[in-house]
VOLUMVEX-852242 format. One record per residue: residue number from 1; x, z, y of N, C-alpha, C in turn. Coordinates in pm, whole numbers, plus 50000, padded with zeros to 5 digits. Each point is the difference from the previous one (the first is absolute). Layout:
VOLUMVEX-852242
(rec NUM,(X,Z,Y),(X,Z,Y),(X,Z,Y))
...
end
This chain:
VOLUMVEX-852242
(rec 1,(40602,42362,37513),(50085,50037,50114),(50135,50052,49960))
(rec 2,(50000,50084,49898),(50128,50048,49950),(50090,49898,49942))
(rec 3,(49941,49898,49939),(50074,49879,49953),(50070,49927,50110))
(rec 4,(49931,49982,50117),(50053,49926,50108),(50120,50082,50062))
(rec 5,(49982,50137,50008),(50101,50084,50057),(50122,49991,49912))
(rec 6,(49985,50007,49860),(50105,49992,49909),(50077,49869,50018))
(rec 7,(49933,49890,50017),(50057,49864,50012),(50085,49997,50130))
(rec 8,(49939,50054,50105),(50079,49995,50129),(50125,50090,49981))
(rec 9,(49990,50111,49936),(50119,50084,49987),(50103,49922,49919))
(rec 10,(49959,49929,49896),(50099,49931,49915),(50061,49880,50079))
(rec 11,(49925,49948,50101),(50055,49892,50079),(50109,50057,50090))
(rec 12,(49979,50122,50045),(50090,50061,50090),(50124,50053,49931))
(rec 13,(49988,50048,49883),(50112,50062,49924),(50068,49899,49908))
(rec 14,(49937,49962,49891),(50062,49902,49908),(50121,50069,49930))
(rec 15,(50074,49924,49925),(50114,50053,49924),(50103,50046,50092))
(rec 16,(50069,50110,49969),(50103,50056,50081),(50128,49917,49995))
(rec 17,(50076,49992,50103),(50125,49942,50006),(50119,50104,49997))
(rec 18,(50109,49962,49932),(50119,50087,49996),(50066,49991,50141))
(rec 19,(50089,50095,50028),(50072,50001,50129),(50067,49868,50028))
(rec 20,(50065,49945,49894),(50084,49878,50020),(49891,49877,50027))
(rec 21,(49895,50003,49924),(49896,49891,50028),(49947,50010,50138))
(rec 22,(49974,50129,50051),(49951,50017,50128),(50092,49943,50099))
(rec 23,(50127,50032,49996),(50096,49948,50103),(50008,49849,49991))
(rec 24,(49990,49943,49886),(50014,49856,49993),(49863,49928,50057))
(rec 25,(49892,50084,50010),(49874,49938,50045),(49985,50008,50147))
(rec 26,(50101,50060,50074),(49983,50018,50143),(50071,49879,50068))
(rec 27,(49939,49948,50100),(50053,49889,50085),(49997,50039,50143))
(rec 28,(50106,49979,50066),(50012,50021,50149),(50021,49863,50062))
(rec 29,(49921,49974,50099),(50019,49867,50070),(49953,50018,50149))
(rec 30,(50046,49911,50086),(49966,50010,50138),(50036,49873,50070))
(rec 31,(49989,50005,50130),(50035,49885,50085),(50023,50044,50147))
(rec 32,(50078,49919,50074),(50027,50023,50138),(49973,49869,50068))
(rec 33,(49926,50000,50116),(49975,49882,50076),(50037,50028,50144))
(rec 34,(50090,49914,50056),(50034,50004,50140),(49934,49885,50070))
(rec 35,(49922,50033,50109),(49921,49895,50065),(50027,49995,50149))
(rec 36,(50016,49879,50051),(49988,49975,50144),(49860,49935,50029))
(rec 37,(49935,50065,50096),(49861,49949,50021),(49975,49976,50152))
(rec 38,(49931,49884,50031),(49963,49967,50135),(49842,49996,50007))
(rec 39,(49949,50066,50100),(49848,49996,50014),(49971,49957,50147))
(rec 40,(49900,49915,50015),(49960,49962,50128),(49849,49990,50006))
(rec 41,(49943,50080,50086),(49853,50004,50009),(49956,49943,50139))
(rec 42,(49926,49892,49995),(49954,49934,50128),(50108,49961,50095))
(rec 43,(49989,50045,50124),(50100,49975,50104),(50109,50112,50013))
(rec 44,(49991,50099,49905),(50097,50110,50017),(50135,49951,49956))
(rec 45,(50102,50070,50049),(50143,49969,49951),(50009,50020,49855))
(rec 46,(50090,49914,49944),(50018,50016,49849),(50071,50132,49976))
(rec 47,(49963,50064,49894),(50057,50130,49955),(50089,49976,49874))
(rec 48,(50124,50058,50001),(50089,49981,49894),(50023,50145,49937))
(rec 49,(50005,50009,49870),(50033,50123,49936),(50068,49981,49867))
(rec 50,(50069,50098,49967),(50069,50002,49859),(49932,50107,49915))
(rec 51,(49975,49963,49877),(49924,50089,49912),(50063,50011,49859))
(rec 52,(49984,50110,49940),(50038,50026,49861),(49880,50023,49914))
(rec 53,(50012,49964,49876),(49911,50045,49893),(50084,50041,49884))
(rec 54,(49992,50131,49960),(50077,50048,49887),(49908,50071,49899))
(rec 55,(50012,49958,49870),(49915,50059,49900),(50083,50034,49874))
(rec 56,(49972,50111,49938),(50069,50042,49885),(49900,50061,49902))
(rec 57,(49990,49946,49880),(49899,50047,49909),(50062,50042,49863))
(rec 58,(49932,50091,49935),(50033,50045,49865),(49876,49970,49913))
(rec 59,(50015,49929,49888),(49889,49966,49915),(50033,50033,49859))
(rec 60,(49926,50074,49934),(50033,50062,49863),(49887,49991,49901))
(rec 61,(50041,49989,49874),(49897,50000,49891),(49996,50147,49954))
(rec 62,(49896,50066,50028),(49975,50139,49955),(49975,50006,49854))
(rec 63,(49919,49912,49948),(49970,49994,49856),(49977,49853,49975))
(rec 64,(49963,49977,49865),(49973,49859,49966),(49878,49940,50071))
(rec 65,(49917,50093,50055),(49873,49957,50065),(49988,50022,50148))
(rec 66,(50105,50071,50054),(49991,50047,50140),(50130,49967,50076))
(rec 67,(49987,49942,50120),(50109,49981,50103),(49974,50063,50113))
(rec 68,(50102,50040,50075),(49983,50049,50140),(50095,49922,50095))
(rec 69,(49963,49997,50126),(50086,49931,50104),(49998,50094,50120))
(rec 70,(50112,50014,50065),(50010,50069,50123),(50103,49920,50091))
(rec 71,(49944,49962,50118),(50086,49917,50088),(49989,50059,50145))
(rec 72,(50124,50010,50058),(50014,50050,50138),(50029,49870,50084))
(rec 73,(49950,50006,50124),(50027,49889,50092),(50012,50051,50139))
(rec 74,(50072,49916,50084),(50022,50025,50144),(49869,49980,50076))
(rec 75,(50002,50022,50126),(49893,49968,50089),(49914,50128,50039))
(rec 76,(49888,49975,50056),(49912,50104,50032),(49889,50021,49897))
(rec 77,(49876,50057,50037),(49889,50012,49913),(49915,49882,50003))
(rec 78,(50038,49894,50064),(49916,49874,50009),(49963,49951,49865))
(rec 79,(49873,49979,49963),(49963,49955,49868),(50037,49860,49967))
(rec 80,(50041,49920,50095),(50028,49863,49969),(50145,49960,50044))
(rec 81,(50087,50085,50018),(50138,49974,50040),(50096,50113,49964))
(rec 82,(50114,49959,49944),(50109,50099,49978),(50114,49959,50077))
(rec 83,(49980,49926,50109),(50117,49962,50094),(50035,50116,50089))
(rec 84,(50127,50006,50033),(50054,50102,50089),(50077,49928,50114))
(rec 85,(49947,50010,50119),(50061,49941,50122),(50126,50080,50041))
(rec 86,(50113,49926,50028),(50124,50068,50036),(49995,50033,50143))
(rec 87,(49964,50120,50042),(49996,50050,50136),(50003,50141,50002))
(rec 88,(49963,50071,50104),(50001,50145,50011),(50125,50067,50006))
(rec 89,(50107,49928,50064),(50127,50063,50026),(50061,50055,49869))
(rec 90,(49996,49922,49897),(50072,50030,49878),(49948,50121,49917))
(rec 91,(49870,50025,50030),(49935,50115,49923),(49993,49972,49860))
(rec 92,(49992,50103,49916),(49979,49988,49858),(49861,49949,49966))
(rec 93,(49988,49904,49908),(49886,49924,49973),(49921,50065,49889))
(rec 94,(49865,49975,49997),(49918,50068,49907),(50003,49927,49857))
(rec 95,(49960,50073,49900),(49985,49949,49875),(49880,50070,49930))
(rec 96,(49921,49927,49922),(49882,50065,49937),(49963,49949,49873))
(rec 97,(49895,50058,49938),(49958,49952,49866),(49919,49875,50013))
(rec 98,(50059,49887,49951),(49933,49867,50007),(49907,49983,49878))
(rec 99,(50048,50046,49879),(49921,49997,49880),(50029,50125,49920))
(rec 100,(49897,50050,49928),(50012,50114,49903),(49879,49980,49908))
(rec 101,(50024,49957,49884),(49885,49967,49909),(50034,50015,49858))
(rec 102,(49903,50000,49911),(50016,49985,49845),(49911,49885,49959))
(rec 103,(50043,49938,49892),(49935,49898,49927),(49973,50045,49858))
(rec 104,(49882,49992,49947),(49979,50039,49861),(49923,49883,49930))
(rec 105,(50045,49985,49877),(49945,49905,49902),(49990,50048,49860))
(rec 106,(49943,49931,49906),(49996,50043,49865),(49984,49885,49909))
(rec 107,(50062,50008,49883),(49997,49896,49900),(49857,49972,49953))
(rec 108,(49913,50099,50000),(49864,49984,49958),(49915,49924,50102))
(rec 109,(50048,49990,50124),(49938,49924,50108),(50085,49894,50057))
(rec 110,(50033,49897,49931),(50094,49896,50044),(49954,49936,50124))
(rec 111,(50094,49985,50095),(49971,49934,50123),(49947,50089,50112))
(rec 112,(49969,50124,49963),(49932,50090,50098),(50111,50095,50057))
(rec 113,(50002,50004,50135),(50105,50091,50068),(49933,50083,50105))
(rec 114,(50023,50132,50000),(49945,50092,50105),(50113,50028,50090))
(rec 115,(49988,49989,50130),(50100,50038,50099),(49939,50085,50103))
(rec 116,(50073,50107,50036),(49943,50097,50096),(50115,50057,50091))
(rec 117,(49970,50031,50120),(50100,50051,50093),(50009,49913,50125))
(rec 118,(50121,49971,50048),(50026,49901,50102),(50081,49889,49939))
(rec 119,(49945,49886,49993),(50065,49891,49920),(49989,49861,50069))
(rec 120,(50071,49905,49945),(50007,49872,50060),(49865,49932,49991))
(rec 121,(49967,49915,50095),(49871,49932,50008),(49965,49941,49860))
(rec 122,(49895,50038,49932),(49973,49942,49870),(49919,49876,49998))
(rec 123,(49952,49954,50129),(49906,49887,50002),(50075,49869,50001))
(rec 124,(49955,49904,49933),(50051,49861,50001),(49982,49942,50131))
(rec 125,(50104,49938,50058),(49994,49927,50129),(50048,49857,49982))
(rec 126,(49910,49908,50016),(50019,49858,49965),(50128,49950,50094))
(rec 127,(50107,49958,49934),(50114,49957,50071),(50068,50103,50086))
(rec 128,(49967,50123,49975),(50057,50112,50078),(49927,50015,50134))
(rec 129,(49872,49956,50003),(49920,50010,50124),(49999,50143,50054))
(rec 130,(50021,50010,50131),(49980,50126,50077),(49878,49998,50079))
(rec 131,(49901,49920,49964),(49869,49991,50088),(49938,50139,50000))
(rec 132,(49996,50083,49892),(49936,50126,50003),(50105,50113,50004))
(rec 133,(50106,49989,49917),(50097,50107,49983),(50137,49956,50044))
(rec 134,(50065,50088,50071),(50149,49975,50036),(50076,50026,49867))
(rec 135,(50115,49932,49989),(50093,50011,49892),(50040,50140,49980))
(rec 136,(50027,50078,50101),(50052,50132,49990),(49888,50114,49978))
(rec 137,(49871,49948,49989),(49895,50102,49985),(50001,50054,49863))
(rec 138,(50023,50129,49977),(50000,50061,49875),(49878,50114,49992))
(rec 139,(49894,49964,49932),(49879,50084,50007),(50017,50123,49924))
(rec 140,(49899,50095,50018),(50007,50128,49929),(49867,50027,49932))
(rec 141,(50002,50055,49883),(49880,50020,49925),(50024,49964,49847))
(rec 142,(49906,49925,49941),(50007,49967,49859),(49951,49850,49980))
(rec 143,(50063,49937,49902),(49951,49863,49967),(50017,49983,49847))
(rec 144,(49903,49933,49946),(50005,49954,49864),(50012,49857,49984))
(rec 145,(50095,49948,49932),(50026,49859,49984),(49994,49951,49851))
(rec 146,(49919,49898,49976),(49992,49948,49870),(50045,49854,49995))
(rec 147,(50098,49967,49920),(50049,49868,49977),(49972,49946,49857))
(rec 148,(49927,49887,49993),(49971,49942,49867),(50019,49848,50014))
(rec 149,(50029,49946,49882),(49994,49847,49981),(49871,49965,49926))
(rec 150,(49914,49925,50074),(49873,49960,49946),(49990,49845,50001))
(rec 151,(49998,49949,49871),(49992,49853,49987),(50112,49928,50083))
(rec 152,(50120,50051,49996),(50108,49936,50065),(50013,50036,50147))
(rec 153,(49910,50073,50057),(50003,50038,50149),(50052,50146,50008))
(rec 154,(50093,50017,50085),(50051,50137,50029),(49901,50066,50100))
(rec 155,(49934,50101,49960),(49888,50067,50079),(50060,50137,50041))
(rec 156,(49987,50036,50129),(50028,50125,50052),(49880,50062,50070))
(rec 157,(49961,50116,49963),(49896,50080,50054),(50047,50127,50060))
(rec 158,(49962,50031,50124),(50048,50116,50073),(49885,50079,50060))
(rec 159,(50004,50134,49984),(49899,50086,50060),(50074,50115,50065))
(rec 160,(49968,50040,50119),(50076,50112,50057),(49915,50081,50104))
(rec 161,(50049,50121,50018),(49944,50082,50109),(50121,50054,50079))
(rec 162,(50007,49971,50128),(50117,50029,50086),(49959,50093,50111))
(rec 163,(50073,50105,50018),(49976,50099,50098),(50063,49957,50137))
(rec 164,(49928,50005,50107),(50049,49959,50132),(50016,50123,50089))
(rec 165,(49888,50071,50032),(50004,50121,50078),(49919,50111,49943))
(rec 166,(50058,50113,49981),(49932,50121,49961),(49969,50087,50123))
(rec 167,(49870,50040,50017),(49967,50071,50122),(49932,50131,49950))
(rec 168,(50039,50106,50077),(49943,50128,49970),(49856,50019,50037))
(rec 169,(49965,49948,50113),(49862,50030,50047),(49908,49886,50002))
(rec 170,(50041,49877,49947),(49910,49884,49988),(50039,49925,49875))
(rec 171,(49927,49885,49982),(50017,49923,49881),(50142,49942,49985))
(rec 172,(50047,49986,49888),(50126,49934,49968),(49991,49851,50003))
(rec 173,(50105,49932,50047),(50002,49851,49991),(50081,49958,49876))
(rec 174,(49938,49908,49925),(50071,49953,49890),(49958,49849,49971))
(rec 175,(50071,49941,49909),(49975,49862,49975),(49976,49977,49845))
(rec 176,(49893,49930,49968),(49975,49969,49859),(50023,49847,49988))
(rec 177,(50061,49959,49900),(50048,49853,49989),(49989,49957,49852))
(rec 178,(49963,49876,49982),(50002,49928,49870),(50053,49858,50025))
(rec 179,(50072,49955,49901),(50063,49872,50008),(50003,49933,49863))
(rec 180,(49980,49867,50000),(50019,49922,49868),(50082,49876,50030))
(rec 181,(50085,49970,49924),(50091,49887,50007),(50016,49933,49866))
(rec 182,(49994,49864,50005),(50025,49916,49876),(50106,49901,50027))
(rec 183,(50102,49994,49910),(50103,49902,50019),(50007,49907,49876))
(rec 184,(50000,49865,50031),(50008,49905,49884),(50120,49922,50017))
(rec 185,(50057,49949,49889),(50124,49927,49991),(49975,49858,49946))
(rec 186,(50074,49905,50051),(49994,49869,49955),(50141,49929,49990))
(rec 187,(50004,49889,49934),(50123,49922,49995),(50117,50080,49951))
(rec 188,(49985,50072,49887),(50106,50080,49943),(50044,50112,50106))
(rec 189,(49902,50051,50069),(50017,50112,50097),(50082,49955,50125))
(rec 190,(50012,49869,50023),(50060,49959,50122),(49902,50019,50117))
(rec 191,(49870,49995,49963),(49904,50019,50112),(49901,50121,49967))
(rec 192,(49981,50077,50092),(49910,50117,49981),(49896,50005,50121))
(rec 193,(49882,50044,49968),(49891,50012,50097),(49942,50142,49992))
(rec 194,(49998,50074,50107),(49939,50132,50002),(49893,50000,50101))
(rec 195,(49881,50055,49959),(49879,50016,50092),(49946,50142,49978))
(rec 196,(49929,50048,50097),(49935,50129,49978),(49920,50041,50117))
(rec 197,(49951,50121,49993),(49916,50062,50106),(50027,50149,49996))
(rec 198,(49969,50067,50124),(50018,50142,50012),(49898,50051,50092))
(rec 199,(49963,50130,49977),(49905,50076,50090),(50075,50121,50045))
(rec 200,(50003,50027,50128),(50055,50115,50064),(49897,50071,50084))
(rec 201,(49953,50125,49964),(49901,50071,50064),(50056,50123,50061))
(rec 202,(50005,50008,50133),(50036,50115,50069),(49888,50097,50020))
(rec 203,(50028,50129,49972),(49896,50104,50012),(50038,50090,50113))
(rec 204,(49913,50039,50083),(50013,50085,50122),(50110,49937,50088))
(rec 205,(49968,49885,50062),(50088,49944,50094),(49927,49973,50138))
(rec 206,(49876,49955,49997),(49928,49982,50120),(49970,50138,50068))
(rec 207,(50034,49994,50123),(49969,50127,50085),(50123,50097,49990))
(rec 208,(50106,49959,49929),(50123,50083,49994),(50115,49930,50075))
(rec 209,(50090,50079,50043),(50123,49946,50076),(50078,49902,49919))
(rec 210,(50068,49905,50063),(50081,49902,49930),(50106,50069,49917))
(rec 211,(50030,49947,49881),(50095,50056,49911),(50136,49995,50059))
(rec 212,(50086,50104,49961),(50136,50013,50038),(50017,50031,50144))
(rec 213,(49987,49899,50089),(50008,50028,50145),(49864,49998,50058))
(rec 214,(49945,50125,50026),(49856,50009,50037),(49970,49928,50133))
(rec 215,(50103,49974,50082),(49973,49942,50129),(50029,49845,50002))
(rec 216,(50027,49952,49875),(50036,49855,49989),(49915,49945,49882))
(rec 217,(49904,49911,50037),(49909,49938,49892),(50055,49879,49939))
(rec 218,(50121,49951,50045),(50068,49891,49946),(49902,49870,49986))
(rec 219,(49929,49981,50103),(49915,49877,50010),(49859,50024,49957))
(rec 220,(49965,50103,49921),(49870,50031,49955),(49911,50037,50119))
(rec 221,(49868,49979,49978),(49896,50035,50104),(49980,50154,49998))
(rec 222,(49996,50065,50116),(49986,50139,50015),(49881,50023,50095))
(rec 223,(49946,50123,49999),(49908,50047,50099),(50036,50153,50023))
(rec 224,(49921,50060,50089),(50032,50139,50045),(49918,50085,49908))
(rec 225,(50063,50115,49945),(49925,50094,49915),(50061,50139,50022))
(rec 226,(49923,50104,49970),(50047,50128,50009),(50079,50042,49886))
(rec 227,(50125,50041,50020),(50086,50061,49894),(50036,50133,50048))
(rec 228,(49959,50100,49928),(50015,50136,50046),(49920,50027,50130))
(rec 229,(50069,50036,50107),(49932,50018,50123),(50028,49884,50101))
(rec 230,(50064,49892,49954),(50049,49897,50092),(49932,49872,49960))
(rec 231,(49998,49901,50103),(49953,49871,49978),(50129,49916,49963))
(rec 232,(49993,49929,49881),(50118,49928,49958),(49958,49861,49955))
(rec 233,(50094,49901,49990),(49972,49873,49936),(49982,50025,49856))
(rec 234,(49888,49929,49939),(49982,50014,49858),(49957,49862,49949))
(rec 235,(50018,49975,49871),(49971,49874,49944),(49852,49964,50026))
(rec 236,(49972,49879,50043),(49869,49961,50030),(49919,49933,49884))
(rec 237,(50074,49972,49897),(49933,49941,49884),(50050,50052,49864))
(rec 238,(49930,49975,49900),(50042,50038,49870),(50098,49885,49949))
(rec 239,(50057,50024,49884),(50093,49897,49940),(49969,49996,49847))
(rec 240,(49932,49894,49960),(49976,49963,49861),(50053,49857,49975))
(rec 241,(50116,49991,49948),(50066,49873,49999),(49980,49925,49865))
(rec 242,(49971,49867,50009),(49997,49912,49887),(50118,49901,50019))
(rec 243,(50090,49992,49903),(50114,49920,50006),(49994,49891,49890))
(rec 244,(50029,49874,50030),(50017,49889,49910),(50128,49937,50019))
(rec 245,(50075,49965,49894),(50129,49946,50016),(50047,49917,49882))
(rec 246,(50105,49928,50017),(50056,49916,49898),(50131,49946,50034))
(rec 247,(50085,49966,49898),(50125,49945,50021),(50030,49898,49882))
(rec 248,(50078,49897,50028),(50039,49900,49903),(50159,49989,50016))
(rec 249,(50055,50019,49883),(50150,49989,49998),(50047,49891,49902))
(rec 250,(50089,49920,50045),(50061,49896,49906),(50145,50000,50016))
(rec 251,(50075,49999,49888),(50140,49989,50000),(50051,49856,50007))
(rec 252,(50056,49965,50121),(50075,49878,50017),(50144,50027,49973))
(rec 253,(50056,49979,49880),(50125,50047,49966),(50104,49966,50109))
(rec 254,(50078,50100,50049),(50012,50131,49945),(49924,50108,50074))
(rec 255,(49900,49969,50088),(49941,50103,50080),(49848,49984,49998))
(rec 256,(49929,50115,50028),(49851,49995,49997),(49939,49972,50135))
(rec 257,(49881,49955,50006),(49919,49981,50122),(49872,50069,49979))
(rec 258,(49959,50082,50091),(49867,50079,49989),(49919,49962,50126))
(rec 259,(49875,49964,49972),(49897,49978,50109),(49899,50114,49984))
(rec 260,(49973,50075,50100),(49911,50115,50002),(49891,49995,50101))
(rec 261,(49885,50070,49970),(49898,50015,50099),(49926,50135,49975))
(rec 262,(49965,50062,50111),(49940,50133,49994),(49883,50006,50102))
(rec 263,(49892,50052,49966),(49884,50020,50084),(49938,50132,49992))
(rec 264,(49966,50060,50110),(49940,50128,49996),(49876,50003,50101))
(rec 265,(49892,50080,49964),(49892,50018,50086),(49959,50146,49994))
(rec 266,(49974,50057,50118),(49954,50136,50003),(49849,49998,50002))
(rec 267,(49940,50026,49887),(49853,49979,49984),(49925,50109,50079))
(rec 268,(50067,50104,50043),(49929,50098,50077),(49999,49982,50143))
(rec 269,(50068,49897,50057),(50003,49967,50137),(49898,49889,50036))
(rec 270,(49950,50001,50125),(49905,49905,50042),(50066,49871,50059))
(rec 271,(50127,50021,50039),(50068,49883,50061),(50151,50038,50000))
(rec 272,(50079,49889,50026),(50150,50014,50004),(50046,50059,49864))
(rec 273,(49939,49946,49890),(50022,50072,49873),(50084,49916,49898))
(rec 274,(50062,49885,50038),(50066,49925,49900),(50146,49982,50032))
(rec 275,(50077,49969,49894),(50145,49966,50012),(50031,49910,49886))
(rec 276,(50103,49915,50034),(50048,49909,49894),(50149,49958,50021))
(rec 277,(50063,49965,49899),(50141,49969,49993),(50024,49885,49904))
(rec 278,(50090,49910,50042),(50050,49897,49905),(50149,49991,50018))
(rec 279,(50068,49957,49892),(50148,50002,50014),(50064,49923,49884))
(rec 280,(50126,49977,50021),(50090,49928,49906),(50131,50079,49986))
(rec 281,(50036,50012,49872),(50135,50061,49976),(50074,49903,49903))
(rec 282,(50128,49979,50022),(50085,49922,49927),(50130,50061,49975))
(rec 283,(50063,49978,49883),(50125,50049,49960),(49994,50146,49950))
(rec 284,(50120,50044,49963),(50022,50135,49945),(50137,50041,50020))
(rec 285,(50026,50104,50077),(50140,50051,50032),(50035,50099,49894))
(rec 286,(50019,49954,49874),(50032,50089,49887),(50142,49987,49946))
(rec 287,(50075,49921,50062),(50145,49990,49968),(50081,49954,50121))
(rec 288,(50128,50028,50011),(50080,49965,50110),(49985,49853,50043))
(rec 289,(49966,49971,50128),(49974,49867,50038),(49849,49962,49990))
(rec 290,(49921,50086,49932),(49856,49976,49987),(49936,50030,50135))
(rec 291,(49895,49922,50021),(49924,50010,50122),(49845,50002,49983))
(rec 292,(49933,50043,50097),(49848,49996,49998),(49957,49973,50148))
(rec 293,(49872,49945,50006),(49951,49969,50129),(49845,50032,49997))
(rec 294,(49945,50034,50107),(49851,50023,50006),(49936,49963,50132))
(rec 295,(49883,49950,50001),(49920,49982,50121),(49859,50059,49975))
(rec 296,(49956,50079,50094),(49864,50058,49986),(49928,49990,50130))
(rec 297,(49873,49964,49991),(49907,50005,50119),(49889,50093,49963))
(rec 298,(49956,50084,50101),(49889,50089,49969),(49916,50018,50137))
(rec 299,(49875,50034,49965),(49909,50028,50113),(49929,50127,49955))
(rec 300,(49999,50110,50084),(49955,50126,49955),(49915,50068,50116))
(rec 301,(49861,49989,49989),(49909,50057,50100),(50009,50149,50011))
(rec 302,(49949,50055,50108),(50017,50143,50031),(49967,50093,49888))
(rec 303,(49885,49982,49930),(49953,50093,49904),(50000,49942,49855))
(rec 304,(50079,49906,49976),(50016,49949,49867),(50070,50096,49904))
(rec 305,(50097,50072,50042),(50071,50100,49918),(50031,50119,50091))
(rec 306,(50047,50105,49940),(50049,50121,50074),(50137,49969,50060))
(rec 307,(50018,50001,50130),(50120,49961,50062),(50121,50086,49968))
(rec 308,(49970,50125,49963),(50118,50094,49980),(50075,49960,49881))
(rec 309,(49948,49924,49903),(50057,49973,49876),(50049,49853,49971))
(rec 310,(49956,49916,50093),(50035,49850,49987),(50143,49989,50049))
(rec 311,(50052,49869,49992),(50136,49962,50026),(50044,50053,50139))
(rec 312,(50110,50088,50000),(50043,50062,50124),(50091,49906,50080))
(rec 313,(50036,49881,49950),(50083,49906,50073),(49913,49895,50073))
(rec 314,(49899,49956,49936),(49908,49903,50058),(49936,50059,50117))
(rec 315,(50002,49936,50121),(49945,50036,50124),(50042,50154,50036))
(rec 316,(50107,50045,49944),(50053,50138,50024),(49907,50103,49935))
(rec 317,(49934,49960,49895),(49911,50090,49921),(49862,49999,50048))
(rec 318,(49909,49977,49902),(49847,50008,50031),(49936,49872,49982))
(rec 319,(49872,49990,50059),(49918,49891,49992),(49981,49925,50126))
(rec 320,(49887,49912,50009),(49957,49929,50112),(50122,49905,50053))
(rec 321,(50045,49919,49904),(50112,49907,50034),(50003,49889,49904))
(rec 322,(50073,49893,50033),(50015,49883,49910),(50151,49953,50028))
(rec 323,(50053,49924,49905),(50128,49944,50024),(50085,49977,49880))
(rec 324,(50130,49970,50026),(50092,49947,49901),(50103,50102,49966))
(rec 325,(50045,49987,49873),(50118,50074,49948),(50086,49903,49923))
(rec 326,(50129,49993,50040),(50100,49916,49935),(50117,50082,49957))
(rec 327,(50041,49991,49879),(50114,50076,49957),(50083,49931,49888))
(rec 328,(50118,50051,49977),(50086,49948,49901),(50099,50105,49957))
(rec 329,(50052,49985,49880),(50105,50095,49946),(50113,49920,49926))
(rec 330,(50119,50048,50017),(50113,49941,49931),(50077,50115,49928))
(rec 331,(50020,49988,49876),(50080,50105,49920),(50153,49968,50010))
(rec 332,(50067,50071,50097),(50136,49981,50033),(50090,50032,49879))
(rec 333,(49975,50104,49932),(50073,50056,49883),(49899,50078,49917))
(rec 334,(50048,50050,49888),(49911,50082,49911),(49949,50112,50074))
(rec 335,(49868,50017,50004),(49928,50114,50068),(50029,50005,50155))
(rec 336,(50031,49888,50062),(50027,49990,50143),(49926,49882,50052))
(rec 337,(49907,50030,50087),(49906,49884,50045),(50003,50002,50154))
(rec 338,(49986,49876,50065),(49988,49982,50136),(49863,49937,50022))
(rec 339,(49918,50075,50080),(49863,49954,50029),(49971,49978,50136))
(rec 340,(49915,49903,50029),(49956,49970,50141),(49847,49983,49998))
(rec 341,(49921,50063,50097),(49860,49988,50008),(49966,49984,50145))
(rec 342,(49905,49915,50028),(49946,49976,50136),(49856,49994,50002))
(rec 343,(49939,50084,50082),(49854,50001,50022),(49968,49949,50141))
(rec 344,(49904,49905,50008),(49950,49955,50124),(49844,50015,49990))
(rec 345,(49944,50101,50072),(49861,50034,49978),(49928,50008,50138))
(rec 346,(49862,49993,49993),(49914,50016,50118),(49910,50113,49976))
(rec 347,(49995,50094,50098),(49922,50124,49986),(49881,49991,50096))
(rec 348,(49882,50051,49947),(49878,49994,50076),(49919,49879,49979))
(rec 349,(49937,49993,49882),(49928,49874,49963),(49876,49986,50085))
(rec 350,(49942,50103,50055),(49879,49989,50076),(50026,49997,50147))
(rec 351,(50121,50007,50039),(50030,49993,50138),(50004,49857,50052))
(rec 352,(49975,49985,50136),(49999,49870,50068),(50137,49944,49983))
(rec 353,(50103,50088,50004),(50139,49947,49984),(50074,50097,49904))
(rec 354,(50048,49946,49891),(50080,50084,49909),(50136,50038,50062))
(rec 355,(50057,50100,49934),(50144,50046,50039),(50090,49959,49894))
(rec 356,(50115,49936,50033),(50098,49956,49908),(50082,50123,49947))
(rec 357,(50037,49994,49878),(50087,50100,49942),(50108,49932,49912))
(rec 358,(50120,50031,50017),(50113,49935,49928),(50090,50112,49940))
(rec 359,(50037,49979,49873),(50092,50102,49941),(50103,49917,49914))
(rec 360,(50129,50028,50015),(50107,49945,49930),(50074,50113,49921))
(rec 361,(50009,49986,49870),(50076,50098,49917),(50116,49941,49927))
(rec 362,(50118,50050,50018),(50119,49950,49929),(50052,50121,49913))
(rec 363,(50000,49979,49877),(50037,50115,49900),(50122,49973,49919))
(rec 364,(50068,50104,49966),(50098,50002,49890),(49950,50106,49908))
(rec 365,(49972,49967,49874),(49942,50095,49902),(50087,50012,49878))
(rec 366,(50032,50126,49972),(50091,50036,49888),(49921,50083,49901))
(rec 367,(50008,49964,49870),(49926,50072,49902),(50104,50053,49894))
(rec 368,(49961,50116,49937),(50088,50051,49900),(49921,50074,49893))
end
């Protein structure tokens, strides 16, 4: 036990850095996105709004073995969005902690990294899939990542415990997760294939109120339950997710093409438990004049995933929908991109008649 504690301490501390070395190890970066967005739900009138996303982060090397990151972002406390709508009669807008974490590694344990705090999503997403997790979802807790090359295959293993809700008078809600990914290269690395699987086990979710907004289940099945002295909507099922995924990328000089697929099943649900996604990405907007394009189709049943954490743009956030996503990006100048994304979705998979949902996003994104 004492040896393990000593090793962890050495991972955290490591050799000291001089003041000059410390300053050189600090990086500041951020981005600003201005968005015009149109939303149309069923026969309702189209809604238009302007939105900002602003992020500023400081990332530093504390020692040879330890890094820290702190990032502030605009928006509310929404776990899957840092957008800020321009309204409220010119009121001052909110800013909050988007990330605050440390990473620890050690030369005696090559490829092993411990991360704890509030950090960027550590899980591999085939082709950038948002079937389970929104791009802006930054979990809280701890994760151990191991990366190794085994017989020419890049292998990544991830184990984590993530805290969701801490409760004073009842059980805490948390998420245990494990993931394995293998990536193989062919044709002088012009082609790569990545495949893998993941398990996500939610603890203390059935019988509790929906996460984040207790009165909004984001498509998930609910029933009535007693919370405190009142009857409230609570989750009607548990969530134990099995995810299978893969992507194939090939470089057609001078740009890559990626085909991806993602499948998830909630093994704890009796019905409405599956979701899947297929898509194509082409191009890479990595130089002025560079471009990229994507097309994605997905179908996500009511209880396939937890609606509070999945893509907040598809069907306006949540589950129980199917439909298309089409998008593209053009790099206008260095660190300046023009993006367009269009969603056409159908909500209510079990209804006699689905409800149409459309979303158009036009962005100017600036990075520094």
